[in-house]
C-alpha positions as CSV (number, residue, x, y, z in Angstrom):
1,M,-85.9,14.0,5.0
2,K,-83.0,14.2,2.5
3,I,-81.3,16.9,4.6
4,V,-81.5,14.6,7.7
5,L,-79.9,11.8,5.7
6,I,-77.1,14.0,4.5
7,V,-76.4,15.3,8.0
8,L,-76.3,11.7,9.3
9,A,-73.9,10.7,6.5
10,I,-71.6,13.6,7.3
11,F,-71.5,12.6,11.0
12,E,-70.8,9.0,10.0
13,V,-67.9,10.1,7.8
14,V,-66.4,12.4,10.5
15,F,-66.6,9.8,13.3
16,A,-65.3,7.1,10.9
17,S,-62.3,9.4,10.0
18,E,-61.6,9.9,13.7
19,D,-61.8,6.1,14.2
20,I,-59.3,5.6,11.3
21,N,-57.0,8.2,12.7
22,L,-57.1,6.5,16.1
23,K,-56.3,3.2,14.5
24,I,-53.4,4.7,12.5
25,E,-52.0,6.2,15.7
26,S,-52.3,2.9,17.5
27,L,-50.7,1.1,14.7
28,Q,-47.8,3.6,14.6
29,K,-47.2,3.1,18.3
30,Q,-47.1,-0.7,17.8
31,I,-44.5,-0.3,15.0
32,D,-42.4,2.0,17.1
33,A,-42.5,-0.4,20.0
34,L,-41.4,-3.3,17.7
35,K,-38.5,-1.2,16.3
36,E,-37.3,-0.4,19.8
37,T,-37.6,-4.1,20.9
38,K,-35.7,-5.1,17.8
39,K,-33.0,-2.5,18.4
40,Q,-32.6,-3.7,21.9
41,E,-32.3,-7.3,20.7
42,Q,-29.7,-6.4,18.1
43,S,-26.0,-6.1,18.8
44,E,-24.8,-2.7,19.8
45,Y,-22.2,-2.7,17.0
46,E,-22.0,-3.4,13.2
47,I,-19.7,-6.1,11.8
48,S,-18.5,-6.3,8.2
49,F,-16.2,-8.9,6.6
50,P,-14.3,-7.5,3.6
51,G,-11.6,-9.7,2.1
52,Q,-9.4,-10.8,-0.8
53,Y,-9.1,-14.3,-2.2
54,R,-6.3,-14.3,-4.7
55,I,-4.6,-16.8,-7.0
56,N,-1.3,-15.8,-8.8
57,F,0.0,-18.0,-11.5
58,Y,3.1,-17.6,-13.6
59,S,5.8,-19.0,-15.9
60,V,9.1,-17.2,-15.6
61,E,12.4,-17.7,-17.5
62,N,15.0,-16.2,-15.1
63,D,17.9,-16.8,-17.4
64,R,20.1,-18.6,-14.9
65,A,22.4,-21.5,-15.8
66,G,21.2,-24.8,-14.5
67,E,17.8,-23.5,-13.5
68,D,14.5,-24.6,-15.1
69,T,11.7,-22.3,-16.0
70,Q,9.9,-21.2,-12.9
71,N,6.3,-22.5,-13.2
72,A,4.0,-22.1,-10.2
73,A,0.7,-20.9,-8.8
74,R,0.1,-19.5,-5.4
75,A,-3.0,-18.8,-3.3
76,R,-3.2,-15.9,-0.9
77,I,-6.3,-15.4,1.4
78,R,-7.0,-12.3,3.4
79,Q,-10.1,-12.0,5.5
80,N,-11.1,-9.0,7.6
81,V,-13.4,-8.7,10.6
82,D,-14.2,-5.0,11.0
83,I,-16.4,-3.8,13.9
84,E,-17.9,-0.4,14.2
85,F,-19.0,0.3,17.8
86,S,-20.0,3.9,17.1
87,D,-18.9,6.9,15.1
88,Q,-16.0,7.2,17.7
89,L,-14.8,3.7,18.1
90,S,-14.0,0.8,15.7
91,S,-11.6,-2.0,15.2
92,S,-10.2,-4.0,12.3
93,I,-8.3,-7.3,12.1
94,R,-7.1,-9.0,9.0
95,F,-6.2,-12.7,8.9
96,Q,-3.9,-13.9,6.1
97,L,-2.8,-17.1,4.6
98,N,0.2,-15.9,2.7
99,H,1.6,-17.4,-0.6
100,T,0.7,-21.1,-0.2
101,N,1.6,-23.2,-3.2
102,D,0.9,-26.8,-1.9
103,N,-1.8,-28.4,0.2
104,V,-3.3,-31.8,0.9
105,T,-5.2,-31.1,4.1
106,N,-4.1,-27.9,5.9
107,A,-2.3,-25.2,4.0
108,N,0.9,-23.5,5.0
109,D,2.7,-20.7,3.2
110,T,6.0,-21.0,1.5
111,A,7.8,-20.2,4.8
112,G,5.9,-22.9,6.6
113,N,3.5,-20.6,8.4
114,G,-0.3,-21.1,8.8
115,V,-2.8,-18.3,9.1
116,Q,-1.3,-15.2,10.5
117,I,-2.5,-11.7,11.5
118,R,-1.6,-9.1,8.9
119,H,-3.0,-6.2,10.9
120,G,-5.2,-5.7,13.9
121,Y,-5.9,-2.3,15.5
122,I,-8.2,-0.1,17.5
123,A,-9.4,3.2,16.0
124,Y,-10.7,5.9,18.3
125,K,-11.9,9.5,17.8
126,P,-11.6,11.3,21.1
127,F,-12.7,14.5,19.3
128,K,-14.1,15.3,15.8
129,E,-10.7,16.6,14.6
130,I,-8.5,13.8,16.1
131,Q,-8.3,10.1,15.2
132,L,-6.0,7.6,16.9
133,R,-5.1,4.0,15.9
134,A,-3.2,1.6,18.0
135,G,-2.0,-2.1,17.5
136,L,-0.7,-3.7,14.4
137,V,-1.4,-0.7,12.2
138,P,-1.1,-0.3,8.3
139,V,0.6,3.1,8.8
140,E,0.1,5.7,6.1
141,E,2.8,6.9,3.7
142,Y,2.6,10.1,1.6
143,H,5.5,10.0,-0.8
144,H,4.7,7.5,-3.6
145,D,5.6,4.5,-1.4
146,L,9.2,5.6,-1.5
147,L,9.8,5.3,2.3
148,Y,7.6,2.3,3.2
149,S,4.3,0.8,2.0
150,K,1.2,-0.2,3.8
151,G,0.0,-1.7,0.5
152,W,2.9,-4.1,0.4
153,G,2.5,-5.0,4.1
154,Y,4.0,-2.4,6.5
155,N,2.0,-3.1,9.6
156,P,4.2,-2.4,12.6
157,F,3.2,-2.3,16.3
158,A,2.3,1.4,16.4
159,L,0.4,4.3,17.8
160,E,-0.7,6.5,14.9
161,G,-2.5,9.8,15.0
162,F,-4.4,12.1,12.6
163,H,-5.1,15.7,13.6
164,N,-7.1,18.2,11.4
165,F,-6.7,21.9,12.1
166,D,-8.1,24.9,10.3
167,T,-5.3,25.5,7.9
168,F,-3.2,22.3,8.2
169,A,-3.3,18.7,9.2
170,L,-0.9,16.5,11.1
171,H,-0.1,12.7,10.9
172,Y,2.3,10.9,13.1
173,F,3.2,7.5,14.5
174,V,5.7,5.8,16.7
175,A,6.3,2.2,15.9
176,S,8.2,-0.8,17.2
177,L,9.4,-2.7,14.1
178,R,11.1,-5.3,16.1
179,E,11.3,-6.0,19.9
180,D,13.2,-9.2,20.7
181,D,14.4,-9.3,24.3
182,E,12.6,-6.5,26.2
183,T,15.5,-6.1,28.6
184,T,18.0,-5.6,25.7
185,R,18.2,-2.4,23.7
186,E,20.6,-3.7,21.1
187,D,18.0,-5.8,19.3
188,D,15.3,-3.2,18.7
189,I,14.2,-1.2,15.6
190,I,12.0,1.8,16.5
191,Q,10.5,4.3,13.9
192,Y,9.3,7.8,14.5
193,Q,7.2,9.5,11.7
194,A,5.6,13.0,11.4
195,D,3.8,14.4,8.4
196,L,2.5,18.0,8.0
197,F,0.0,18.9,5.3
198,T,-1.3,22.3,4.1
199,K,-3.5,23.3,1.1
200,P,-3.0,27.0,0.1
201,N,-5.7,26.6,-2.5
202,T,-7.9,23.9,-4.0
203,G,-5.4,22.8,-6.6
204,T,-2.2,22.8,-4.4
205,K,-1.1,20.6,-1.5
206,F,2.2,20.5,0.3
207,T,3.4,17.6,2.5
208,L,6.5,17.8,4.7
209,S,7.6,14.6,6.3
210,T,10.3,13.4,8.7
211,T,11.2,9.8,9.4
212,L,13.7,8.6,12.1
213,L,14.8,5.0,12.4
214,D,16.6,3.9,15.6
215,V,18.2,0.7,14.4
216,N,19.9,-1.8,16.8
217,E,21.0,-5.0,15.3
218,I,24.1,-6.5,16.8
219,P,26.8,-5.6,16.0
220,Y,25.4,-2.6,14.1
221,S,23.6,0.2,15.9
222,G,22.7,3.7,14.7
223,K,20.1,6.1,13.4
224,H,18.7,6.8,9.9
225,L,16.9,10.0,9.0
226,N,14.7,10.9,6.0
227,I,13.2,14.3,5.2
228,A,10.8,14.6,2.3
229,L,8.8,17.5,0.8
230,N,6.0,16.8,-1.7
231,L,4.1,19.2,-3.9
232,N,0.9,18.1,-5.6
233,Y,-0.4,20.7,-8.1
234,K,-3.3,20.4,-10.5
235,L,-2.2,22.0,-13.7
236,S,-5.5,21.6,-15.4
237,E,-8.7,19.6,-15.3
238,H,-7.0,16.6,-16.7
239,L,-3.3,17.1,-15.8
240,D,-1.6,16.7,-12.4
241,L,2.0,17.3,-11.3
242,D,3.6,15.5,-8.3
243,T,7.1,16.3,-7.1
244,D,9.2,15.1,-4.2
245,I,12.5,16.4,-2.9
246,L,14.1,14.0,-0.4
247,Y,17.1,13.8,1.9
248,S,18.6,11.0,3.9
249,S,21.4,10.7,6.5
250,T,22.6,7.5,8.1
251,Q,25.1,7.0,10.8
252,K,28.4,5.2,10.0
253,S,27.9,2.7,12.8
254,L,25.3,0.9,10.7
255,F,27.8,-0.1,8.0
256,S,30.9,-2.3,7.9
257,H,32.8,0.3,6.0
258,G,32.5,2.7,8.9
259,K,31.4,5.8,7.0
260,N,28.3,8.0,7.1
261,A,25.8,7.7,4.3
262,E,24.0,10.8,2.9
263,G,22.1,11.7,-0.2
264,L,19.5,13.8,-2.0
265,G,16.7,12.5,-4.1
266,F,14.2,13.8,-6.6
267,L,10.9,12.5,-8.1
268,A,8.5,14.1,-10.6
269,K,5.3,12.6,-11.8
270,L,3.1,14.0,-14.5
271,K,-0.3,12.3,-14.9
272,Y,-2.9,12.8,-17.6
273,Q,-6.4,11.4,-17.3
274,R,-9.5,11.7,-19.6
275,D,-12.4,9.6,-20.8
276,G,-11.2,6.2,-19.7
277,F,-7.6,6.9,-20.7
278,S,-4.7,7.7,-18.3
279,S,-1.0,8.0,-18.7
280,S,1.8,8.9,-16.3
281,L,5.5,9.9,-16.8
282,L,7.7,9.2,-13.7
283,V,11.3,10.5,-13.4
284,T,13.5,9.9,-10.4
285,H,17.1,10.5,-9.4
286,M,18.8,9.5,-6.2
287,Q,22.4,10.2,-5.3
288,G,24.7,7.2,-4.8
289,D,28.2,6.1,-3.9
290,D,30.3,3.0,-4.8
291,E,30.2,1.9,-1.1
292,G,26.5,2.3,-0.9
293,R,26.8,5.6,1.0
294,G,24.1,7.4,-0.9
295,F,20.4,8.1,-0.5
296,L,18.6,5.4,1.5
297,V,15.0,4.8,2.8
298,P,13.6,2.9,5.8
299,M,12.9,-0.1,3.6
300,S,16.6,-0.4,3.0
301,F,16.9,-1.5,6.6
302,T,13.7,-3.5,7.0
303,K,14.1,-5.4,3.7
304,T,10.5,-4.7,2.8
305,N,9.3,-3.5,-0.6
306,S,6.7,-1.2,-2.2
307,Y,4.7,-0.3,-5.3
308,W,6.6,2.8,-6.2
309,G,7.1,2.1,-9.9
310,Y,5.1,1.2,-13.0
311,T,6.7,-2.0,-14.3
312,G,6.4,-5.6,-13.3
313,I,9.9,-7.0,-12.6
314,V,12.3,-4.3,-11.6
315,T,9.5,-2.5,-9.8
316,V,6.6,-4.8,-8.8
317,M,2.9,-4.3,-9.2
318,P,0.3,-6.2,-7.0
319,Q,-0.1,-8.7,-9.9
320,T,3.7,-9.5,-10.0
321,D,4.4,-9.2,-6.3
322,T,4.7,-13.0,-5.9
323,G,7.3,-15.7,-6.3
324,F,9.5,-13.9,-8.9
325,D,9.9,-10.5,-7.3
326,G,13.6,-11.0,-6.3
327,D,14.9,-8.6,-8.9
328,S,12.7,-5.6,-7.8
329,I,14.5,-2.6,-6.3
330,H,14.1,0.4,-4.1
331,V,14.3,3.9,-5.6
332,S,17.9,4.3,-4.4
333,N,19.2,0.8,-5.5
334,N,20.4,0.3,-1.9
335,G,22.5,3.4,-1.6
336,Y,24.4,2.9,-4.9
337,G,22.3,5.6,-6.5
338,M,20.0,5.4,-9.5
339,S,18.0,7.4,-12.0
340,S,14.9,6.1,-13.7
341,V,12.4,7.1,-16.4
342,Q,9.1,5.3,-16.5
343,L,6.0,5.7,-18.6
344,N,2.7,3.9,-18.3
345,A,-0.7,4.1,-20.0
346,S,-4.1,2.6,-19.2
347,Y,-7.2,2.4,-21.4
348,K,-10.6,1.3,-20.5
349,V,-12.0,-0.5,-23.5
350,N,-15.4,-1.0,-22.0
351,D,-17.0,-1.7,-18.6
352,T,-15.3,-5.1,-18.3
353,T,-11.9,-4.7,-20.1
354,K,-8.9,-2.5,-19.4
355,L,-5.5,-2.5,-21.1
356,Y,-2.3,-1.5,-19.3
357,G,1.3,-1.0,-20.5
358,A,4.5,0.4,-19.1
359,F,8.2,0.8,-19.9
360,G,11.1,1.8,-17.7
361,W,14.8,2.6,-17.9
362,F,16.9,2.3,-14.7
363,G,20.5,3.4,-14.7
364,N,23.1,5.9,-13.6
365,T,24.3,3.8,-10.7
366,D,27.7,3.8,-8.9
367,A,27.7,0.2,-8.0
368,P,31.4,-0.9,-7.4
369,Q,33.3,-2.3,-10.4
370,R,30.1,-2.5,-12.4
371,G,28.6,-0.6,-15.4
372,S,26.2,2.3,-14.8
373,D,23.2,0.4,-16.2
374,V,20.7,-1.2,-13.9
375,A,17.9,-2.5,-16.1
376,I,15.2,-1.9,-18.7
377,D,11.7,-3.2,-17.9
378,S,8.4,-3.5,-19.7
379,V,5.0,-4.9,-19.1
380,V,1.7,-5.4,-21.0
381,M,-1.4,-6.5,-19.2
382,T,-5.1,-7.1,-19.8
383,Q,-7.5,-6.6,-16.9
384,L,-10.9,-8.3,-17.1
385,R,-13.8,-7.6,-14.8
386,L,-15.7,-10.9,-14.6
387,H,-18.0,-9.8,-11.9
388,K,-18.5,-6.7,-9.7
389,Y,-16.2,-8.4,-7.1
390,L,-14.1,-10.7,-9.4
391,G,-11.2,-9.7,-11.7
392,L,-8.7,-11.6,-13.9
393,D,-5.4,-10.0,-14.9
394,L,-3.2,-11.5,-17.6
395,G,0.1,-10.1,-18.6
396,V,3.7,-10.5,-19.9
397,A,6.7,-8.7,-18.5
398,Y,10.3,-8.6,-19.9
399,A,13.4,-7.1,-18.3
400,R,17.0,-6.9,-19.1
401,I,18.9,-6.9,-15.8
402,Y,22.5,-5.7,-15.7
403,D,25.1,-6.3,-13.0
404,G,24.4,-3.0,-11.3
405,L,21.1,-4.0,-9.7
406,S,20.8,-4.6,-5.9
407,G,17.4,-6.2,-5.0
408,Y,15.3,-5.0,-2.2
409,S,15.8,-8.1,-0.1
410,K,19.6,-7.6,0.1
411,G,19.2,-4.9,2.8
412,V,22.0,-2.5,3.7
413,I,22.8,-3.1,7.4
414,G,26.5,-4.0,7.5
415,Q,26.7,-4.2,3.8
416,T,24.6,-4.9,0.7
417,N,25.0,-7.1,-2.4
418,L,24.1,-7.1,-6.1
419,N,21.9,-9.6,-7.9
420,N,24.2,-10.5,-10.8
421,A,27.8,-11.4,-10.9
422,Q,30.3,-8.9,-12.4
423,N,29.7,-8.3,-16.1
424,E,26.6,-10.6,-16.0
425,T,23.5,-9.6,-17.9
426,R,20.2,-11.6,-17.7
427,D,17.0,-11.4,-19.8
428,K,14.0,-12.2,-17.6
429,L,10.7,-13.1,-19.3
430,A,7.5,-13.6,-17.3
431,F,4.0,-14.7,-18.3
432,Y,1.7,-14.1,-15.3
433,G,-1.9,-13.9,-14.2
434,R,-4.0,-13.1,-11.1
435,L,-7.6,-14.1,-10.3
436,Q,-8.8,-12.1,-7.4
437,L,-12.1,-11.9,-5.5
438,E,-12.2,-8.7,-3.6
439,F,-15.1,-7.4,-1.6
């Protein structure tokens, strides 16, 4: 009798197991059906909304007769809408309210503009090795922001491409920087860019770049060329060397003096980084001329700026790129030539606090009827991480500005100008801060 009961129990367990398996299988089918229904109900693309909400505030003594201390605060809002349709296709648009410092109901920026589009482009990969971007594109730059700067806001109407091959890579774009009357050629600025990359080994990378600007601005019309060769070499685990050799040539028809401009440039950067501490030494030299006929870059013609240096007044950082940046300069000092030596250091005290300091000497210029000195500049800053997405930077910057400095906004088409009167020296002191939510 016991044997019969045991056999019956075994049959019951077996059939019960089969029943459980059938129920599990049925349940899995229901789950799969629900997933498919949900997938069909969902959008075919993914949307993300990264952005920046920034407040800059500062008190600046510009050392100008009859001028009060410059006290102000500015808000800057950037909001992206990024859409990924597939691994091949995506888009990005960034809306911006730029440098607004007053508001009662609806904010405008300091130029009277409302919300504008900073960039907006389509990104498409026709093949695995090729990516194309078209629209208002933050085009890439590979020479320390010396030529132009997407970070500062170089977003031309462009077609940009990236091609990866077995032993090298290629980047290029063609961009319309300005198109006024479509039936008139004399009011356009077109830029052509090509960059070739190769890595002979894991610690060495070469980048060869060519930039051509076709500038037409009545009554000045002509072409500007830059060629740049960059070497990035890893000396050791903690030490990197970056060098650039640059050349520029500009047609005489772009200047009121009616002479060609030409020059060579050199940059070397040595960076050490270890255990929360980093320090960099930056040395530059650009050939110049007392008529501004030396080395030039595309920004000399577009009157835009970049983050090429380490300091806060003569070269701006994102924290000081606001209402007191008028004394910042390009690496060539608008064709008058310049040498610079800059040193910075950054130390991470803990997970929420970082200290930053930098000093720079700028000189050796050929500005007409001026001394060879351009400026000395220094900055000290504390960077606080209040939240994963929220940071507060507080700093002080001091610069002595001599009469040989030509600010970035002066431009060079026709002729350029200098910031100070002859034999004038100014001491500029700035206390500044930036509260930024970035996500």
